[in-house]
N, C-alpha and C positions, 0 to 999 in steps of 0.2 A: 195659553196654548202650549202644549208640550210636542215639539217636533222632534221625531226620532229618526227621520230619514236623513241619509248622507246628502250633503249639499257641496257641490264642487264650485269653487269661485275662482274666476280668472278675469284678466283684463283683456278686452277685445279692441284692437286697433281699428278694425273695420267699423265697429259700432261706436267706438269712442266712449266705452262704457265698461263697467264691471259687469260680468255675467255670473249669475248663480244658477246652476242646473241641478235638478234632482233626477239622478239616473234611474231610480227605482220607480218613478212616476212619469211614464212617457209624455213628452211634450211639456213637462212642468219645468219652467224656467222664468226668470226675471232679470231685470237689469237696474243699474243704478250708477250715478256718477261717483259714488264712493262705496267702499266695502260695506260700511253700515247701511247705506241705502239699499244696495242690492240684497243684503241679508233680510232687511225689513220687508222688502217687496216680495221676496220669495216665500217668506213666512205667510203672507196674504194668499199668494197664488197656490201654495200647498193646501191651505184650507179650502180654498175654492175648488181645487182639483178633487180633494176628498169629498166635499159636499156634493159636487156634481156627479161623481161616481155613485154615491149613495142614492141620489134622485133617480139615476138611470138604472139602477140595480146592477151596476157593474162591480166586478170584484175589486177589493182594495188590497194591494200587496202589503204583506207584513214587513216592517221596516227590518232590514238585515244588518244595519250598522255599516261599519267600514267595509267598502268593497276592496278586493284584492287588485282590481285594475279599473281604469276608467276608460 
């Protein structure tokens, strides 16, 4: 799977986990106890987000790459 969407990864004290967010795909995020786990989980969630959008006939944003702000 080739993921071209920007992923923002950070530690959340509240959740006690690393959070991986995909700003270009509303609501698309995952977590993990390590950086690697959070990235692996968000790759699955991105694919599920895209599959669901296709099934529902919703538009899929083109990846823009690096955002200027988050």
